[in-house]
C-alpha positions as CSV (number, residue, x, y, z in Angstrom):
1,M,-48.8,-4.6,-71.6
2,N,-51.8,-4.4,-74.1
3,P,-54.7,-6.6,-74.1
4,N,-53.5,-8.9,-76.8
5,E,-50.2,-9.5,-75.1
6,R,-51.9,-10.3,-71.9
7,A,-54.1,-12.6,-73.8
8,A,-51.0,-14.4,-75.1
9,V,-49.9,-15.3,-71.6
10,L,-53.1,-16.7,-70.5
11,Q,-53.4,-20.3,-70.7
12,P,-55.7,-21.3,-73.8
13,L,-59.2,-22.7,-73.2
14,S,-59.3,-26.2,-74.3
15,P,-61.0,-29.6,-73.2
16,E,-57.9,-29.8,-70.8
17,Y,-58.4,-26.3,-69.4
18,D,-62.2,-25.3,-68.5
19,P,-62.1,-22.5,-65.6
20,W,-65.9,-22.6,-65.5
21,D,-66.0,-26.1,-64.1
22,P,-66.2,-26.1,-60.3
23,I,-64.3,-29.5,-60.1
24,R,-61.2,-27.5,-60.5
25,S,-61.4,-25.2,-57.5
26,L,-62.9,-28.1,-55.5
27,R,-60.0,-30.2,-56.0
28,R,-57.6,-27.4,-55.5
29,L,-59.1,-26.1,-52.1
30,G,-60.9,-29.2,-51.1
31,R,-64.3,-27.4,-51.0
32,H,-66.6,-25.3,-53.1
33,V,-65.7,-21.6,-53.3
34,L,-67.0,-18.8,-55.3
35,T,-64.7,-18.5,-58.5
36,S,-67.3,-17.3,-61.1
37,V,-69.5,-14.2,-61.0
38,E,-72.2,-13.6,-63.7
39,F,-73.7,-10.2,-64.3
40,T,-77.1,-9.6,-65.6
41,V,-76.5,-6.3,-67.5
42,T,-79.8,-5.7,-69.4
43,N,-83.4,-7.2,-69.4
44,L,-83.8,-5.9,-72.9
45,C,-83.8,-8.1,-76.0
46,N,-84.7,-8.2,-79.5
47,M,-86.0,-11.8,-79.5
48,R,-88.4,-13.8,-77.3
49,C,-87.3,-17.5,-77.6
50,E,-89.4,-20.2,-76.2
51,H,-86.6,-21.9,-74.6
52,C,-85.2,-18.7,-72.9
53,A,-84.0,-19.5,-69.3
54,V,-84.8,-15.9,-68.3
55,G,-87.7,-15.1,-70.4
56,D,-90.1,-14.0,-67.5
57,A,-87.6,-11.3,-66.6
58,L,-87.2,-9.5,-69.9
59,T,-88.9,-6.1,-70.3
60,M,-89.3,-3.1,-72.8
61,S,-87.7,-0.7,-70.7
62,E,-85.2,-0.5,-67.7
63,G,-84.0,1.6,-65.0
64,V,-80.7,2.6,-63.6
65,R,-77.8,0.3,-62.9
66,V,-75.6,-0.1,-60.1
67,P,-72.7,2.2,-60.4
68,L,-69.9,0.3,-62.2
69,A,-67.2,1.5,-59.4
70,D,-69.4,-0.5,-56.9
71,V,-69.4,-3.5,-59.0
72,L,-65.7,-3.5,-59.3
73,K,-65.1,-2.8,-55.8
74,R,-67.2,-6.1,-54.7
75,L,-65.1,-8.0,-57.5
76,D,-61.9,-6.8,-55.8
77,E,-63.2,-8.5,-52.7
78,V,-63.7,-12.0,-54.4
79,E,-60.5,-13.9,-53.3
80,H,-60.5,-17.0,-55.7
81,L,-62.1,-15.1,-58.7
82,E,-61.4,-17.1,-62.1
83,T,-64.2,-16.2,-64.4
84,I,-66.8,-13.5,-65.2
85,S,-70.1,-14.2,-67.4
86,I,-72.2,-11.4,-68.7
87,T,-75.7,-11.9,-69.7
88,G,-79.1,-10.6,-70.3
89,G,-81.4,-10.2,-72.2
90,E,-79.2,-9.3,-75.1
91,P,-76.2,-7.5,-73.5
92,S,-75.2,-5.7,-76.6
93,Y,-78.9,-4.5,-77.3
94,Q,-77.9,-0.8,-76.2
95,L,-74.5,0.5,-77.4
96,K,-74.2,2.5,-74.4
97,T,-74.4,-0.7,-72.2
98,V,-71.6,-2.1,-74.4
99,K,-69.4,0.9,-74.0
100,D,-70.2,2.0,-70.3
101,Y,-70.4,-1.6,-68.6
102,I,-69.5,-4.4,-70.8
103,V,-66.2,-3.5,-72.3
104,P,-65.0,-1.8,-68.9
105,L,-66.0,-5.2,-67.1
106,L,-64.0,-7.1,-69.7
107,R,-61.1,-4.7,-69.3
108,Y,-61.0,-5.4,-65.5
109,A,-60.9,-9.1,-66.0
110,R,-58.3,-9.1,-68.5
111,D,-56.0,-7.0,-66.1
112,R,-56.9,-9.3,-63.3
113,G,-56.2,-12.4,-65.4
114,V,-59.7,-13.6,-64.9
115,R,-61.6,-15.3,-68.0
116,T,-64.6,-13.9,-69.6
117,Q,-67.9,-15.0,-71.4
118,I,-70.7,-13.1,-72.8
119,N,-73.9,-14.6,-73.6
120,S,-75.4,-13.1,-77.0
121,N,-77.5,-13.9,-79.9
122,V,-75.0,-11.9,-82.2
123,T,-78.0,-10.8,-84.2
124,L,-77.0,-7.0,-84.1
125,D,-74.3,-4.8,-85.7
126,L,-70.9,-6.5,-85.8
127,S,-69.1,-3.4,-84.7
128,R,-70.6,-4.2,-81.2
129,Y,-69.1,-7.4,-80.8
130,E,-65.8,-6.2,-82.4
131,M,-65.6,-3.7,-79.6
132,M,-65.3,-6.5,-76.9
133,A,-62.9,-8.7,-79.0
134,P,-59.7,-7.6,-77.4
135,Y,-60.8,-8.5,-74.0
136,L,-63.1,-11.2,-74.4
137,D,-62.4,-15.0,-74.0
138,V,-65.6,-16.8,-75.1
139,M,-68.4,-15.5,-77.2
140,H,-71.2,-17.7,-76.3
141,I,-74.3,-18.1,-78.6
142,S,-77.3,-19.9,-78.6
143,F,-77.9,-22.0,-81.7
144,N,-80.8,-24.3,-81.9
145,Y,-81.8,-24.1,-85.6
146,T,-81.4,-26.0,-89.0
147,G,-82.4,-22.7,-90.8
148,A,-84.2,-19.5,-91.0
149,D,-87.7,-21.1,-90.6
150,D,-86.7,-22.8,-87.4
151,F,-85.2,-19.4,-86.2
152,H,-88.5,-17.9,-87.0
153,Q,-90.6,-20.5,-85.4
154,V,-88.5,-20.6,-82.2
155,G,-87.1,-17.1,-81.8
156,F,-90.2,-15.0,-81.3
157,V,-92.8,-17.1,-79.6
158,H,-93.2,-14.8,-76.8
159,S,-93.0,-11.5,-78.7
160,G,-96.6,-10.4,-78.1
161,H,-96.8,-9.2,-81.9
162,S,-96.4,-10.8,-85.2
163,V,-92.7,-11.0,-86.5
164,G,-92.6,-11.5,-90.2
165,R,-90.6,-14.6,-91.7
166,E,-88.6,-12.1,-93.8
167,V,-87.6,-10.1,-90.9
168,A,-86.5,-13.1,-89.0
169,A,-84.8,-14.6,-92.1
170,G,-82.6,-11.3,-92.1
171,M,-81.7,-11.7,-88.6
172,Y,-80.8,-15.4,-89.0
173,E,-78.5,-14.5,-91.8
174,R,-76.8,-11.6,-89.8
175,M,-76.4,-14.1,-86.9
176,M,-74.6,-16.6,-89.2
177,N,-72.6,-13.9,-90.8
178,N,-71.4,-12.3,-87.5
179,A,-70.5,-15.8,-86.1
180,L,-68.4,-16.4,-89.0
181,A,-66.7,-13.1,-89.3
182,L,-65.8,-13.2,-85.5
183,S,-64.6,-16.7,-85.6
184,R,-62.5,-15.7,-88.6
185,G,-61.1,-12.9,-86.6
186,G,-59.8,-15.0,-84.0
187,M,-62.7,-14.8,-81.5
188,F,-63.4,-18.1,-79.4
189,V,-67.2,-18.7,-80.5
190,S,-68.9,-21.3,-78.5
191,A,-72.3,-22.2,-79.6
192,E,-74.7,-23.9,-77.2
193,S,-77.8,-26.0,-78.2
194,M,-80.5,-27.2,-76.0
195,I,-81.7,-30.7,-76.4
196,N,-85.4,-30.6,-76.4
197,F,-88.4,-31.6,-78.2
198,R,-87.9,-29.6,-81.3
199,T,-83.9,-30.3,-81.6
200,H,-83.4,-33.7,-80.3
201,E,-83.9,-35.3,-83.7
202,K,-82.2,-32.6,-85.6
203,I,-79.1,-32.2,-83.4
204,A,-76.7,-33.6,-86.0
205,D,-77.7,-31.1,-88.5
206,I,-77.4,-28.4,-85.9
207,H,-74.0,-29.4,-85.1
208,R,-73.1,-29.3,-89.0
209,L,-74.2,-25.7,-89.2
210,I,-72.2,-24.7,-86.1
211,G,-69.2,-25.9,-87.7
212,E,-69.8,-24.0,-90.9
213,M,-69.8,-20.8,-88.4
214,G,-66.3,-21.5,-87.7
215,C,-67.2,-22.2,-83.8
216,K,-64.4,-23.6,-81.9
217,R,-66.9,-25.4,-79.5
218,H,-70.4,-26.9,-79.3
219,E,-72.0,-26.9,-76.0
220,V,-75.0,-29.0,-75.6
221,H,-77.4,-29.0,-72.7
222,P,-80.8,-30.9,-72.0
223,M,-83.7,-28.3,-71.6
224,Y,-85.2,-28.4,-68.0
225,P,-88.6,-26.8,-67.0
226,S,-87.9,-23.3,-66.2
227,A,-89.3,-19.7,-67.0
228,F,-90.7,-19.6,-70.6
229,A,-89.7,-23.3,-70.9
230,A,-91.8,-24.4,-67.9
231,N,-94.7,-25.6,-69.8
232,L,-92.9,-27.2,-72.9
233,P,-92.8,-30.9,-73.3
234,Q,-90.0,-32.7,-71.4
235,L,-88.1,-35.3,-73.1
236,S,-87.5,-38.7,-71.5
237,L,-84.0,-39.8,-70.3
238,E,-84.4,-42.4,-73.3
239,E,-84.9,-39.6,-75.9
240,I,-81.9,-37.4,-74.3
241,R,-79.6,-40.3,-74.5
242,A,-80.6,-41.3,-78.1
243,A,-80.0,-37.7,-79.1
244,I,-76.4,-37.6,-77.4
245,H,-75.6,-40.9,-79.1
246,R,-76.9,-39.5,-82.6
247,L,-74.7,-36.4,-82.2
248,L,-71.6,-38.3,-81.0
249,D,-72.0,-40.5,-84.0
250,S,-71.9,-37.5,-86.7
251,R,-69.9,-35.0,-85.0
252,D,-66.7,-33.2,-86.2
253,K,-64.1,-35.0,-83.8
254,N,-61.7,-32.0,-84.3
255,M,-64.3,-29.8,-82.5
256,W,-64.5,-29.3,-78.7
257,M,-67.8,-30.6,-77.7
258,L,-69.0,-29.6,-74.2
259,F,-71.9,-31.3,-72.5
260,G,-73.5,-29.9,-69.3
261,T,-76.2,-30.3,-66.9
262,L,-76.7,-33.9,-68.0
263,P,-78.9,-36.4,-66.1
264,F,-76.6,-39.1,-66.3
265,F,-74.0,-40.0,-63.8
266,A,-71.3,-42.5,-62.9
267,C,-73.4,-43.7,-59.9
268,G,-76.4,-44.5,-62.1
269,A,-77.7,-48.2,-61.9
270,A,-79.1,-48.6,-65.4
271,E,-76.7,-49.9,-67.9
272,A,-77.9,-47.3,-70.5
273,D,-76.5,-44.7,-67.9
274,Q,-73.2,-46.5,-67.5
275,E,-72.8,-46.9,-71.2
276,I,-73.4,-43.2,-71.9
277,V,-70.9,-42.1,-69.1
278,R,-68.2,-44.3,-70.6
279,R,-68.6,-43.0,-73.9
280,L,-68.5,-39.4,-72.9
281,R,-65.5,-40.2,-70.9
282,H,-63.6,-42.0,-73.6
283,E,-64.7,-39.7,-76.9
284,P,-61.8,-37.4,-78.1
285,N,-62.3,-33.8,-77.6
286,V,-65.4,-34.2,-75.6
287,T,-66.0,-33.0,-71.9
288,V,-68.6,-33.1,-69.4
289,R,-68.8,-29.8,-67.3
290,N,-70.2,-29.7,-63.9
291,D,-72.8,-27.2,-63.4
292,P,-71.4,-23.8,-62.1
293,D,-74.8,-22.7,-60.8
294,G,-75.0,-23.8,-57.1
295,R,-71.4,-24.7,-57.2
296,N,-69.1,-22.0,-57.5
297,R,-71.0,-19.1,-59.1
298,L,-73.2,-16.1,-58.3
299,N,-75.5,-14.1,-60.5
300,V,-75.7,-10.2,-59.9
301,N,-78.6,-8.4,-61.0
302,L,-77.0,-5.1,-62.2
303,F,-80.4,-3.1,-61.6
304,S,-81.3,-4.2,-58.1
305,G,-77.9,-5.5,-56.8
306,D,-79.6,-8.8,-55.7
307,L,-77.4,-11.9,-55.6
308,F,-78.6,-15.3,-56.7
309,V,-76.9,-18.6,-57.0
310,T,-78.3,-18.9,-60.4
311,D,-80.1,-16.9,-63.1
312,F,-83.1,-18.9,-63.8
313,A,-84.0,-21.1,-60.6
314,D,-87.1,-20.2,-58.6
315,L,-85.1,-19.0,-55.5
316,S,-85.2,-15.7,-54.0
317,A,-82.4,-13.3,-53.8
318,L,-79.7,-14.6,-51.0
319,G,-78.4,-11.1,-50.6
320,N,-77.7,-7.8,-52.0
321,M,-74.3,-6.2,-53.0
322,A,-75.2,-2.8,-51.3
323,A,-74.7,-4.7,-48.0
324,D,-73.2,-8.0,-48.5
325,S,-70.1,-9.3,-50.1
326,F,-70.0,-12.0,-52.9
327,D,-68.0,-14.2,-50.8
328,A,-70.4,-13.9,-47.8
329,V,-73.4,-14.5,-49.8
330,F,-71.8,-17.6,-51.4
331,E,-70.9,-19.0,-48.0
332,A,-74.4,-18.6,-46.7
333,W,-75.6,-20.6,-49.8
334,L,-73.4,-23.5,-48.9
335,R,-75.4,-23.8,-45.6
336,H,-78.7,-23.5,-47.3
337,P,-81.0,-26.6,-47.2
338,L,-81.5,-26.5,-50.7
339,N,-77.7,-26.7,-51.3
340,R,-77.2,-29.4,-48.8
341,K,-79.9,-31.5,-50.7
342,V,-77.7,-31.8,-53.8
343,D,-74.3,-31.1,-52.5
344,C,-72.5,-34.4,-53.2
345,H,-69.2,-35.0,-55.0
346,C,-67.3,-38.0,-56.5
347,D,-63.6,-37.2,-57.3
348,A,-63.1,-40.6,-58.9
349,A,-66.0,-39.7,-61.6
350,A,-65.0,-36.2,-61.5
351,C,-68.6,-35.4,-60.8
352,C,-70.3,-32.7,-58.5
353,G,-73.7,-34.3,-58.8
354,P,-76.9,-33.0,-60.0
355,N,-78.1,-29.4,-59.7
356,L,-81.5,-28.4,-58.6
357,L,-83.3,-28.5,-61.8
358,V,-81.7,-31.9,-62.9
359,A,-82.7,-33.4,-59.5
360,D,-86.2,-32.0,-59.5
361,A,-86.8,-33.2,-63.2
362,Y,-85.5,-36.8,-63.1
363,Y,-84.5,-37.7,-59.6
364,R,-86.8,-36.2,-57.1
365,D,-86.8,-39.4,-54.7
366,V,-83.0,-39.9,-55.1
367,D,-80.7,-39.2,-52.4
368,F,-77.2,-39.1,-54.4
369,K,-75.1,-38.9,-51.1
370,Q,-76.0,-42.6,-50.8
371,R,-74.7,-43.6,-54.3
372,Q,-71.3,-44.5,-55.4
373,A,-69.8,-44.5,-59.0
374,V,-69.9,-47.8,-60.8
375,V,-68.2,-46.8,-63.8
């Protein structure tokens, strides 16, 4: 069976089927298990965005990766594997990485019936992304701009050297054209926007441009203090609520809109929280994804072999793939005091509680295990 035939028999991704959401395996198996593995395949990138979750890890050169055969052997051991994500840096920065690591990982996943996502800025040669197309489920791009000037202002803050507006504008146009070409070619392009101090009042305009690129999904996440973003202004809960309502009022209702890492919960006492939870629950083609980080996912650094529960939290490695299986490290995380701090679940609200970033940003003194859903 060729890749296209295999893809045809897989369940289409949709608001009803999001295999990255840990609520699915929690309901099926009665507890959190490892279903998702994310690989950091490079620390190189042609951008230095101010909101980058892994900006502190980006480098100008990098060493040797863990042999692919060792990676696949560890993946074979994961009993409940459902999704693989590939991230960086810019994963396609080097063509050799695409050929030697990314495409083989995607082919492995397709052969096993595992769904895949790559996180890219799609500003490089279109041919690199077309190599992935026969095996890839989701091309995930970051899009937080209303035009080339926004892109220039945001995308090169930490470059360490001046990047001309003309150069940035060329990359912006290539990104837009590549996303449109991939969408027209049948790829599932999902654009993610951060709700932050720059975007919260412009989110409706950003959404419109995402539609013009042909994206099948718009992902929206509030930005939390981490890495390069640690010192950026943090929005109030009121500002985040207003941005979400603004977006819902003006969105294309035919496009799947996926919200994640939201700081609003069905157990919130504030009427404003209850109102937005109800609205998100009843809007057509809108879903709220429980955060995979800390729930059903590990991140693997392909240079060191170190294993993390997230690719951006200030938490040291929990193991190394040279000595530890992925499932064993995940089981150790479930017993970790930090996990127990936020490990709550409300099936009635389809909620797995806050992740560590959300709890630290807005709910430091709240014990979610003592709360109950009110909507």
